[in-house]
Chimera marker file (.cmm) of the C-alpha trace (Angstrom):
<marker_set name="trace">
<marker id="1" x="38.748" y="25.996" z="-27.656" r="1" g="1" b="0" radius="0.5"/>
<marker id="2" x="41.938" y="27.804" z="-28.915" r="1" g="1" b="0" radius="0.5"/>
<marker id="3" x="42.687" y="31.237" z="-29.613" r="1" g="1" b="0" radius="0.5"/>
<marker id="4" x="43.367" y="32.824" z="-32.005" r="1" g="1" b="0" radius="0.5"/>
<marker id="5" x="44.895" y="36.321" z="-32.842" r="1" g="1" b="0" radius="0.5"/>
<marker id="6" x="42.708" y="37.636" z="-36.497" r="1" g="1" b="0" radius="0.5"/>
<marker id="7" x="42.346" y="40.737" z="-38.769" r="1" g="1" b="0" radius="0.5"/>
<marker id="8" x="39.081" y="41.787" z="-39.907" r="1" g="1" b="0" radius="0.5"/>
<marker id="9" x="38.237" y="43.869" z="-42.692" r="1" g="1" b="0" radius="0.5"/>
<marker id="10" x="35.317" y="45.850" z="-42.379" r="1" g="1" b="0" radius="0.5"/>
<marker id="11" x="33.519" y="48.642" z="-44.587" r="1" g="1" b="0" radius="0.5"/>
<marker id="12" x="32.725" y="51.570" z="-42.961" r="1" g="1" b="0" radius="0.5"/>
<marker id="13" x="28.404" y="51.605" z="-42.993" r="1" g="1" b="0" radius="0.5"/>
<marker id="14" x="27.715" y="48.817" z="-45.315" r="1" g="1" b="0" radius="0.5"/>
<marker id="15" x="26.651" y="44.513" z="-43.917" r="1" g="1" b="0" radius="0.5"/>
<marker id="16" x="29.422" y="42.811" z="-42.271" r="1" g="1" b="0" radius="0.5"/>
<marker id="17" x="29.755" y="39.450" z="-41.665" r="1" g="1" b="0" radius="0.5"/>
<marker id="18" x="32.644" y="37.007" z="-39.711" r="1" g="1" b="0" radius="0.5"/>
<marker id="19" x="32.523" y="33.715" z="-39.924" r="1" g="1" b="0" radius="0.5"/>
<marker id="20" x="34.406" y="31.927" z="-36.828" r="1" g="1" b="0" radius="0.5"/>
<marker id="21" x="35.086" y="28.185" z="-36.365" r="1" g="1" b="0" radius="0.5"/>
<marker id="22" x="36.367" y="28.004" z="-32.141" r="1" g="1" b="0" radius="0.5"/>
<marker id="23" x="37.502" y="24.366" z="-32.842" r="1" g="1" b="0" radius="0.5"/>
<marker id="24" x="35.122" y="23.367" z="-29.983" r="1" g="1" b="0" radius="0.5"/>
<marker id="25" x="32.013" y="22.072" z="-29.322" r="1" g="1" b="0" radius="0.5"/>
<marker id="26" x="28.898" y="24.612" z="-28.353" r="1" g="1" b="0" radius="0.5"/>
<marker id="27" x="25.231" y="24.237" z="-27.233" r="1" g="1" b="0" radius="0.5"/>
<marker id="28" x="22.371" y="25.636" z="-27.857" r="1" g="1" b="0" radius="0.5"/>
<marker id="29" x="22.796" y="27.481" z="-24.507" r="1" g="1" b="0" radius="0.5"/>
<marker id="30" x="26.244" y="28.786" z="-24.625" r="1" g="1" b="0" radius="0.5"/>
<marker id="31" x="26.275" y="32.477" z="-24.765" r="1" g="1" b="0" radius="0.5"/>
<marker id="32" x="29.410" y="34.187" z="-26.934" r="1" g="1" b="0" radius="0.5"/>
<marker id="33" x="29.718" y="37.901" z="-26.672" r="1" g="1" b="0" radius="0.5"/>
<marker id="34" x="31.557" y="39.640" z="-29.762" r="1" g="1" b="0" radius="0.5"/>
<marker id="35" x="32.786" y="43.235" z="-28.392" r="1" g="1" b="0" radius="0.5"/>
<marker id="36" x="34.945" y="45.969" z="-30.549" r="1" g="1" b="0" radius="0.5"/>
<marker id="37" x="36.813" y="49.320" z="-29.058" r="1" g="1" b="0" radius="0.5"/>
<marker id="38" x="39.101" y="51.782" z="-29.042" r="1" g="1" b="0" radius="0.5"/>
<marker id="39" x="41.356" y="49.890" z="-27.087" r="1" g="1" b="0" radius="0.5"/>
<marker id="40" x="41.403" y="46.780" z="-24.828" r="1" g="1" b="0" radius="0.5"/>
<marker id="41" x="40.112" y="48.111" z="-21.632" r="1" g="1" b="0" radius="0.5"/>
<marker id="42" x="37.185" y="49.104" z="-23.390" r="1" g="1" b="0" radius="0.5"/>
<marker id="43" x="36.149" y="45.971" z="-24.279" r="1" g="1" b="0" radius="0.5"/>
<marker id="44" x="33.276" y="45.483" z="-21.971" r="1" g="1" b="0" radius="0.5"/>
<marker id="45" x="29.242" y="45.507" z="-22.365" r="1" g="1" b="0" radius="0.5"/>
<marker id="46" x="29.627" y="49.429" z="-20.846" r="1" g="1" b="0" radius="0.5"/>
<marker id="47" x="31.853" y="50.595" z="-23.062" r="1" g="1" b="0" radius="0.5"/>
<marker id="48" x="32.304" y="49.018" z="-26.424" r="1" g="1" b="0" radius="0.5"/>
<marker id="49" x="31.472" y="50.681" z="-29.561" r="1" g="1" b="0" radius="0.5"/>
<marker id="50" x="29.843" y="46.955" z="-31.372" r="1" g="1" b="0" radius="0.5"/>
<marker id="51" x="28.431" y="44.528" z="-28.795" r="1" g="1" b="0" radius="0.5"/>
<marker id="52" x="26.945" y="41.766" z="-30.475" r="1" g="1" b="0" radius="0.5"/>
<marker id="53" x="25.547" y="38.718" z="-28.464" r="1" g="1" b="0" radius="0.5"/>
<marker id="54" x="23.858" y="34.984" z="-28.681" r="1" g="1" b="0" radius="0.5"/>
<marker id="55" x="22.140" y="33.937" z="-25.693" r="1" g="1" b="0" radius="0.5"/>
<marker id="56" x="22.816" y="37.892" z="-23.955" r="1" g="1" b="0" radius="0.5"/>
<marker id="57" x="19.678" y="39.311" z="-22.787" r="1" g="1" b="0" radius="0.5"/>
<marker id="58" x="19.241" y="42.441" z="-25.370" r="1" g="1" b="0" radius="0.5"/>
<marker id="59" x="22.009" y="41.538" z="-27.416" r="1" g="1" b="0" radius="0.5"/>
<marker id="60" x="21.911" y="40.148" z="-31.179" r="1" g="1" b="0" radius="0.5"/>
<marker id="61" x="24.105" y="39.686" z="-33.784" r="1" g="1" b="0" radius="0.5"/>
<marker id="62" x="25.733" y="36.585" z="-33.805" r="1" g="1" b="0" radius="0.5"/>
<marker id="63" x="23.863" y="32.993" z="-36.318" r="1" g="1" b="0" radius="0.5"/>
<marker id="64" x="24.383" y="29.426" z="-35.673" r="1" g="1" b="0" radius="0.5"/>
<marker id="65" x="26.158" y="28.112" z="-38.822" r="1" g="1" b="0" radius="0.5"/>
<marker id="66" x="27.057" y="24.790" z="-37.340" r="1" g="1" b="0" radius="0.5"/>
<marker id="67" x="27.280" y="25.393" z="-33.272" r="1" g="1" b="0" radius="0.5"/>
<marker id="68" x="28.084" y="21.373" z="-32.299" r="1" g="1" b="0" radius="0.5"/>
<marker id="69" x="30.950" y="21.982" z="-34.168" r="1" g="1" b="0" radius="0.5"/>
<marker id="70" x="32.000" y="25.549" z="-32.846" r="1" g="1" b="0" radius="0.5"/>
<marker id="71" x="30.783" y="27.662" z="-35.955" r="1" g="1" b="0" radius="0.5"/>
<marker id="72" x="29.117" y="30.610" z="-35.815" r="1" g="1" b="0" radius="0.5"/>
<marker id="73" x="28.358" y="34.246" z="-37.168" r="1" g="1" b="0" radius="0.5"/>
<marker id="74" x="28.980" y="37.770" z="-36.320" r="1" g="1" b="0" radius="0.5"/>
<marker id="75" x="27.180" y="39.758" z="-38.203" r="1" g="1" b="0" radius="0.5"/>
<marker id="76" x="28.238" y="44.113" z="-38.538" r="1" g="1" b="0" radius="0.5"/>
<marker id="77" x="24.628" y="46.456" z="-39.439" r="1" g="1" b="0" radius="0.5"/>
<marker id="78" x="25.852" y="49.491" z="-41.678" r="1" g="1" b="0" radius="0.5"/>
<marker id="79" x="24.843" y="51.094" z="-38.484" r="1" g="1" b="0" radius="0.5"/>
<marker id="80" x="27.521" y="49.378" z="-36.767" r="1" g="1" b="0" radius="0.5"/>
<marker id="81" x="30.539" y="51.490" z="-38.096" r="1" g="1" b="0" radius="0.5"/>
<marker id="82" x="28.480" y="54.303" z="-39.990" r="1" g="1" b="0" radius="0.5"/>
<marker id="83" x="29.753" y="56.984" z="-37.661" r="1" g="1" b="0" radius="0.5"/>
<marker id="84" x="32.475" y="55.757" z="-36.634" r="1" g="1" b="0" radius="0.5"/>
<marker id="85" x="35.982" y="57.470" z="-37.833" r="1" g="1" b="0" radius="0.5"/>
<marker id="86" x="38.426" y="55.050" z="-35.835" r="1" g="1" b="0" radius="0.5"/>
<marker id="87" x="40.734" y="53.944" z="-38.904" r="1" g="1" b="0" radius="0.5"/>
<marker id="88" x="40.396" y="50.446" z="-36.206" r="1" g="1" b="0" radius="0.5"/>
<marker id="89" x="39.499" y="48.749" z="-33.160" r="1" g="1" b="0" radius="0.5"/>
<marker id="90" x="40.547" y="46.143" z="-31.060" r="1" g="1" b="0" radius="0.5"/>
<marker id="91" x="38.064" y="42.944" z="-30.954" r="1" g="1" b="0" radius="0.5"/>
<marker id="92" x="37.416" y="40.346" z="-28.783" r="1" g="1" b="0" radius="0.5"/>
<marker id="93" x="35.119" y="36.968" z="-28.978" r="1" g="1" b="0" radius="0.5"/>
<marker id="94" x="34.385" y="35.561" z="-25.631" r="1" g="1" b="0" radius="0.5"/>
<marker id="95" x="32.080" y="32.339" z="-25.010" r="1" g="1" b="0" radius="0.5"/>
<marker id="96" x="30.636" y="31.339" z="-21.684" r="1" g="1" b="0" radius="0.5"/>
<marker id="97" x="29.325" y="27.620" z="-21.605" r="1" g="1" b="0" radius="0.5"/>
<marker id="98" x="25.792" y="26.910" z="-19.856" r="1" g="1" b="0" radius="0.5"/>
<marker id="99" x="27.432" y="24.721" z="-17.839" r="1" g="1" b="0" radius="0.5"/>
<marker id="100" x="30.190" y="26.358" z="-16.731" r="1" g="1" b="0" radius="0.5"/>
<marker id="101" x="29.788" y="29.668" z="-15.341" r="1" g="1" b="0" radius="0.5"/>
<marker id="102" x="33.420" y="30.891" z="-16.876" r="1" g="1" b="0" radius="0.5"/>
<marker id="103" x="34.126" y="33.563" z="-19.512" r="1" g="1" b="0" radius="0.5"/>
<marker id="104" x="36.751" y="32.473" z="-22.316" r="1" g="1" b="0" radius="0.5"/>
<marker id="105" x="38.094" y="34.028" z="-24.749" r="1" g="1" b="0" radius="0.5"/>
<marker id="106" x="38.490" y="32.458" z="-27.707" r="1" g="1" b="0" radius="0.5"/>
<marker id="107" x="39.171" y="35.059" z="-30.565" r="1" g="1" b="0" radius="0.5"/>
<marker id="108" x="40.872" y="38.192" z="-30.738" r="1" g="1" b="0" radius="0.5"/>
<marker id="109" x="41.963" y="40.520" z="-32.754" r="1" g="1" b="0" radius="0.5"/>
<marker id="110" x="41.812" y="43.396" z="-34.901" r="1" g="1" b="0" radius="0.5"/>
<marker id="111" x="39.185" y="44.863" z="-37.281" r="1" g="1" b="0" radius="0.5"/>
<marker id="112" x="40.381" y="47.498" z="-40.341" r="1" g="1" b="0" radius="0.5"/>
<marker id="113" x="38.191" y="49.782" z="-41.000" r="1" g="1" b="0" radius="0.5"/>
<marker id="114" x="37.515" y="51.299" z="-44.507" r="1" g="1" b="0" radius="0.5"/>
<marker id="115" x="35.053" y="52.798" z="-46.829" r="1" g="1" b="0" radius="0.5"/>
<link id1="1" id2="2" r="1" g="1" b="0" radius="0.2"/>
<link id1="2" id2="3" r="1" g="1" b="0" radius="0.2"/>
<link id1="3" id2="4" r="1" g="1" b="0" radius="0.2"/>
<link id1="4" id2="5" r="1" g="1" b="0" radius="0.2"/>
<link id1="5" id2="6" r="1" g="1" b="0" radius="0.2"/>
<link id1="6" id2="7" r="1" g="1" b="0" radius="0.2"/>
<link id1="7" id2="8" r="1" g="1" b="0" radius="0.2"/>
<link id1="8" id2="9" r="1" g="1" b="0" radius="0.2"/>
<link id1="9" id2="10" r="1" g="1" b="0" radius="0.2"/>
<link id1="10" id2="11" r="1" g="1" b="0" radius="0.2"/>
<link id1="11" id2="12" r="1" g="1" b="0" radius="0.2"/>
<link id1="12" id2="13" r="1" g="1" b="0" radius="0.2"/>
<link id1="13" id2="14" r="1" g="1" b="0" radius="0.2"/>
<link id1="14" id2="15" r="1" g="1" b="0" radius="0.2"/>
<link id1="15" id2="16" r="1" g="1" b="0" radius="0.2"/>
<link id1="16" id2="17" r="1" g="1" b="0" radius="0.2"/>
<link id1="17" id2="18" r="1" g="1" b="0" radius="0.2"/>
<link id1="18" id2="19" r="1" g="1" b="0" radius="0.2"/>
<link id1="19" id2="20" r="1" g="1" b="0" radius="0.2"/>
<link id1="20" id2="21" r="1" g="1" b="0" radius="0.2"/>
<link id1="21" id2="22" r="1" g="1" b="0" radius="0.2"/>
<link id1="22" id2="23" r="1" g="1" b="0" radius="0.2"/>
<link id1="23" id2="24" r="1" g="1" b="0" radius="0.2"/>
<link id1="24" id2="25" r="1" g="1" b="0" radius="0.2"/>
<link id1="25" id2="26" r="1" g="1" b="0" radius="0.2"/>
<link id1="26" id2="27" r="1" g="1" b="0" radius="0.2"/>
<link id1="27" id2="28" r="1" g="1" b="0" radius="0.2"/>
<link id1="28" id2="29" r="1" g="1" b="0" radius="0.2"/>
<link id1="29" id2="30" r="1" g="1" b="0" radius="0.2"/>
<link id1="30" id2="31" r="1" g="1" b="0" radius="0.2"/>
<link id1="31" id2="32" r="1" g="1" b="0" radius="0.2"/>
<link id1="32" id2="33" r="1" g="1" b="0" radius="0.2"/>
<link id1="33" id2="34" r="1" g="1" b="0" radius="0.2"/>
<link id1="34" id2="35" r="1" g="1" b="0" radius="0.2"/>
<link id1="35" id2="36" r="1" g="1" b="0" radius="0.2"/>
<link id1="36" id2="37" r="1" g="1" b="0" radius="0.2"/>
<link id1="37" id2="38" r="1" g="1" b="0" radius="0.2"/>
<link id1="38" id2="39" r="1" g="1" b="0" radius="0.2"/>
<link id1="39" id2="40" r="1" g="1" b="0" radius="0.2"/>
<link id1="40" id2="41" r="1" g="1" b="0" radius="0.2"/>
<link id1="41" id2="42" r="1" g="1" b="0" radius="0.2"/>
<link id1="42" id2="43" r="1" g="1" b="0" radius="0.2"/>
<link id1="43" id2="44" r="1" g="1" b="0" radius="0.2"/>
<link id1="44" id2="45" r="1" g="1" b="0" radius="0.2"/>
<link id1="45" id2="46" r="1" g="1" b="0" radius="0.2"/>
<link id1="46" id2="47" r="1" g="1" b="0" radius="0.2"/>
<link id1="47" id2="48" r="1" g="1" b="0" radius="0.2"/>
<link id1="48" id2="49" r="1" g="1" b="0" radius="0.2"/>
<link id1="49" id2="50" r="1" g="1" b="0" radius="0.2"/>
<link id1="50" id2="51" r="1" g="1" b="0" radius="0.2"/>
<link id1="51" id2="52" r="1" g="1" b="0" radius="0.2"/>
<link id1="52" id2="53" r="1" g="1" b="0" radius="0.2"/>
<link id1="53" id2="54" r="1" g="1" b="0" radius="0.2"/>
<link id1="54" id2="55" r="1" g="1" b="0" radius="0.2"/>
<link id1="55" id2="56" r="1" g="1" b="0" radius="0.2"/>
<link id1="56" id2="57" r="1" g="1" b="0" radius="0.2"/>
<link id1="57" id2="58" r="1" g="1" b="0" radius="0.2"/>
<link id1="58" id2="59" r="1" g="1" b="0" radius="0.2"/>
<link id1="59" id2="60" r="1" g="1" b="0" radius="0.2"/>
<link id1="60" id2="61" r="1" g="1" b="0" radius="0.2"/>
<link id1="61" id2="62" r="1" g="1" b="0" radius="0.2"/>
<link id1="62" id2="63" r="1" g="1" b="0" radius="0.2"/>
<link id1="63" id2="64" r="1" g="1" b="0" radius="0.2"/>
<link id1="64" id2="65" r="1" g="1" b="0" radius="0.2"/>
<link id1="65" id2="66" r="1" g="1" b="0" radius="0.2"/>
<link id1="66" id2="67" r="1" g="1" b="0" radius="0.2"/>
<link id1="67" id2="68" r="1" g="1" b="0" radius="0.2"/>
<link id1="68" id2="69" r="1" g="1" b="0" radius="0.2"/>
<link id1="69" id2="70" r="1" g="1" b="0" radius="0.2"/>
<link id1="70" id2="71" r="1" g="1" b="0" radius="0.2"/>
<link id1="71" id2="72" r="1" g="1" b="0" radius="0.2"/>
<link id1="72" id2="73" r="1" g="1" b="0" radius="0.2"/>
<link id1="73" id2="74" r="1" g="1" b="0" radius="0.2"/>
<link id1="74" id2="75" r="1" g="1" b="0" radius="0.2"/>
<link id1="75" id2="76" r="1" g="1" b="0" radius="0.2"/>
<link id1="76" id2="77" r="1" g="1" b="0" radius="0.2"/>
<link id1="77" id2="78" r="1" g="1" b="0" radius="0.2"/>
<link id1="78" id2="79" r="1" g="1" b="0" radius="0.2"/>
<link id1="79" id2="80" r="1" g="1" b="0" radius="0.2"/>
<link id1="80" id2="81" r="1" g="1" b="0" radius="0.2"/>
<link id1="81" id2="82" r="1" g="1" b="0" radius="0.2"/>
<link id1="82" id2="83" r="1" g="1" b="0" radius="0.2"/>
<link id1="83" id2="84" r="1" g="1" b="0" radius="0.2"/>
<link id1="84" id2="85" r="1" g="1" b="0" radius="0.2"/>
<link id1="85" id2="86" r="1" g="1" b="0" radius="0.2"/>
<link id1="86" id2="87" r="1" g="1" b="0" radius="0.2"/>
<link id1="87" id2="88" r="1" g="1" b="0" radius="0.2"/>
<link id1="88" id2="89" r="1" g="1" b="0" radius="0.2"/>
<link id1="89" id2="90" r="1" g="1" b="0" radius="0.2"/>
<link id1="90" id2="91" r="1" g="1" b="0" radius="0.2"/>
<link id1="91" id2="92" r="1" g="1" b="0" radius="0.2"/>
<link id1="92" id2="93" r="1" g="1" b="0" radius="0.2"/>
<link id1="93" id2="94" r="1" g="1" b="0" radius="0.2"/>
<link id1="94" id2="95" r="1" g="1" b="0" radius="0.2"/>
<link id1="95" id2="96" r="1" g="1" b="0" radius="0.2"/>
<link id1="96" id2="97" r="1" g="1" b="0" radius="0.2"/>
<link id1="97" id2="98" r="1" g="1" b="0" radius="0.2"/>
<link id1="98" id2="99" r="1" g="1" b="0" radius="0.2"/>
<link id1="99" id2="100" r="1" g="1" b="0" radius="0.2"/>
<link id1="100" id2="101" r="1" g="1" b="0" radius="0.2"/>
<link id1="101" id2="102" r="1" g="1" b="0" radius="0.2"/>
<link id1="102" id2="103" r="1" g="1" b="0" radius="0.2"/>
<link id1="103" id2="104" r="1" g="1" b="0" radius="0.2"/>
<link id1="104" id2="105" r="1" g="1" b="0" radius="0.2"/>
<link id1="105" id2="106" r="1" g="1" b="0" radius="0.2"/>
<link id1="106" id2="107" r="1" g="1" b="0" radius="0.2"/>
<link id1="107" id2="108" r="1" g="1" b="0" radius="0.2"/>
<link id1="108" id2="109" r="1" g="1" b="0" radius="0.2"/>
<link id1="109" id2="110" r="1" g="1" b="0" radius="0.2"/>
<link id1="110" id2="111" r="1" g="1" b="0" radius="0.2"/>
<link id1="111" id2="112" r="1" g="1" b="0" radius="0.2"/>
<link id1="112" id2="113" r="1" g="1" b="0" radius="0.2"/>
<link id1="113" id2="114" r="1" g="1" b="0" radius="0.2"/>
<link id1="114" id2="115" r="1" g="1" b="0" radius="0.2"/>
</marker_set>
């Protein structure tokens, strides 16, 4: 898996979809987290403003595209951004392989929020 810096655009209060290809294989039981926050120190399940997950208890919003090839989609719903007044947020995507209890950041960057 390789780490990439990414700039995403999000229309505030709209559906926003982001396709990721992490250049590595993923398995059915692997976990994926997408978190967005005002600053990097808040990119956790407690402080993040937007939290999406795959195989993560209480979280959804990450769909498999071709998971065996490391391709998945993060799906933001209108409610995720509708009340945010920020111009931008930082985000990261973290993967935890089912057979290895270690989190790996596979993507990070900025989400620009527009009207």
